C-alpha positions in Angstrom: 137.3 106.6 111.9 134.6 108.6 110.5 131.7 107.6 109.2 130.2 109.1 106.2 126.8 108.0 107.2 126.5 108.3 110.7 124.2 111.0 111.5 124.6 112.9 114.4 121.2 113.6 116.6 121.3 117.1 115.2 121.5 116.8 111.4 119.1 113.2 111.8 115.9 115.5 113.5 117.2 118.4 111.2 116.5 116.1 107.7 113.4 114.6 109.0 111.5 117.8 109.9 112.5 119.0 106.5 112.1 115.6 104.7 109.7 113.5 106.4 106.6 111.4 106.1 103.6 112.4 108.4 102.2 109.1 110.1 100.7 107.6 112.6 102.1 104.8 114.8 99.5 102.5 116.9 97.5 105.7 116.5 100.2 108.5 117.3 101.2 111.0 114.9 105.1 110.7 114.0 107.5 112.3 110.8 109.7 109.6 109.8 112.0 109.3 106.6 110.1 106.2 104.2 112.3 105.0 101.6 111.4 102.6 98.4 113.2 98.8 99.1 113.7 97.0 95.7 111.0 96.3 93.4 109.1 93.1 94.6 106.0 91.4 95.0 104.4 93.2 97.8 104.3 96.9 99.0 107.1 97.2 101.4 109.3 100.4 102.4 111.5 101.2 105.0 110.8 103.4 108.0 114.4 105.3 109.2 113.2 107.0 112.5 115.7 108.4 115.6 112.4 106.6 117.5 112.3 102.6 118.4 109.0 101.4 116.3 108.3 97.9 117.2 107.7 95.0 114.9 103.4 94.3 114.6 103.4 97.9 114.8 100.9 99.4 112.6 101.4 102.3 110.6 99.1 104.2 108.3 100.6 106.8 105.6 98.6 107.9 102.5 95.5 106.3 103.2 96.8 103.2 103.5 97.7 100.9 106.3 101.1 99.1 106.9 102.8 96.4 109.6 106.3 96.6 110.4 107.5 92.8 109.9 111.2 93.4 111.3 113.0 94.6 114.2 116.0 96.8 115.1 117.5 96.5 118.0 119.8 98.9 118.0 120.4 102.2 116.0 122.3 102.2 112.7 124.2 104.9 111.3 121.8 107.2 114.1 118.5 105.9 113.2 116.2 103.3 113.5 115.3 101.5 110.3 112.3 99.1 110.1 110.5 97.4 107.0 107.1 97.8 106.8 104.3 95.8 104.4 101.3 96.9 103.3 97.4 95.3 105.0 96.2 93.4 102.1 93.5 92.7 104.3 90.9 93.4 106.6 89.5 91.4 109.0 85.8 91.9 110.1 85.2 90.5 113.8 81.9 90.4 115.2 81.5 90.9 118.5 78.7 89.7 121.0 77.4 90.2 124.3 75.6 87.6 126.3 72.5 89.2 127.2 70.4 87.8 130.5 67.1 86.8 128.4 65.1 84.5 131.7 65.7 81.4 134.3 65.3 77.7 133.1 61.5 77.1 134.8 63.0 74.0 136.0 66.4 74.8 136.8 66.3 78.4 138.0 69.3 78.7 136.2 69.6 82.0 134.1 69.8 81.8 130.2 71.4 84.5 128.0 71.6 85.0 124.1 74.4 86.4 122.7 73.6 89.7 120.7 75.5 91.2 117.9 76.7 95.2 119.2 79.4 96.1 116.2 82.4 95.1 114.6 85.8 95.7 114.8 88.2 95.4 111.8 91.6 94.3 112.6 94.2 95.0 109.6 96.8 92.7 108.6 98.8 90.9 106.1 97.3 87.5 103.8 99.4 85.3 102.3 98.9 82.3 100.1 100.4 79.6 102.3 102.5 76.9 100.7 104.8 74.1 101.4 107.5 71.9 99.5 107.4 68.7 98.6 107.7 66.0 95.9 105.6 66.5 93.1 105.6 68.2 89.4 105.3 70.8 90.1 107.6 73.2 91.7 105.4 74.8 94.4 103.0 73.1 96.4 100.1 74.6 97.3 97.8 74.0 99.9 94.0 74.7 98.2 92.2 76.9 101.0 94.9 77.2 103.4 96.4 80.9 104.0 98.8 82.8 106.5 97.5 85.9 108.4 99.8 88.1 109.8 98.4 90.3 112.2 99.1 92.8 115.0 100.1 91.2 118.8 97.8 92.7 121.4 95.5 92.2 123.7 92.3 92.4 121.5 94.0 90.0 119.4 95.1 87.7 121.9 91.5 87.4 122.7 89.2 87.1 119.8 92.5 85.4 117.0 91.6 82.0 119.0 91.6 78.1 117.6 88.9 77.3 115.5 87.5 81.2 115.8 85.6 81.6 112.3 86.0 85.5 110.9 85.1 87.5 107.6 88.1 88.2 105.3 87.4 89.8 101.8 83.6 88.6 102.2 83.7 85.5 103.0 83.9 83.6 106.5 87.7 81.5 107.7 88.5 79.8 110.3 91.8 80.2 112.2 93.6 76.0 112.7 96.6 77.3 114.4 97.9 80.6 115.7 102.1 81.1 116.5 103.5 83.4 119.1 107.0 83.1 118.0 107.2 86.2 116.3 107.5 89.9 118.8 105.3 91.8 118.1 103.5 89.5 115.3 100.7 86.8 115.6 101.2 84.6 112.6 98.0 82.6 112.6 97.1 79.5 109.4 93.8 80.2 108.6 91.4 77.7 106.4 88.5 79.0 104.0 84.8 77.7 105.5 82.7 79.5 103.3 81.0 82.6 101.4 78.9 84.4 103.3 
């Protein structure tokens, strides 16, 4: 059966070369088709590519950063199609190193001090956490809790652990739970601690 939307590889390559957008996918330059998703609460777009783009990939396009939030396991119509969502939060993670400052006078054990080295900035999606329940409100909102979605990589797995504190929007937040169930994305429950 003939499928009008089933592109041949050469046709798709031509279309991407002629009308595609230049992006970086996890720091690597690429050219893809980007189309609009229906207008909603968030800035979301579809990415069409002959190459697989995994959930959790960080996309840079038009001076904005996006996180791929959907998963494509197989090609449809000769291409992979995933959804990317604009990262609305940049998390500052302060990096420290332990420096030997001396030895204990009575024990002789080394004494270390953590010294600030630099900051790493991690882009992610921040949503207000909502819960359902019985009240006179349509949605019960937990006052100071949010859900943070970031790329699942070695650095983020090492840093974003239970009770870790970091800066977001110039305020300090603490991790109260980390979910690993979405391949490619860490879904983290955070709560407000204090203003910096």
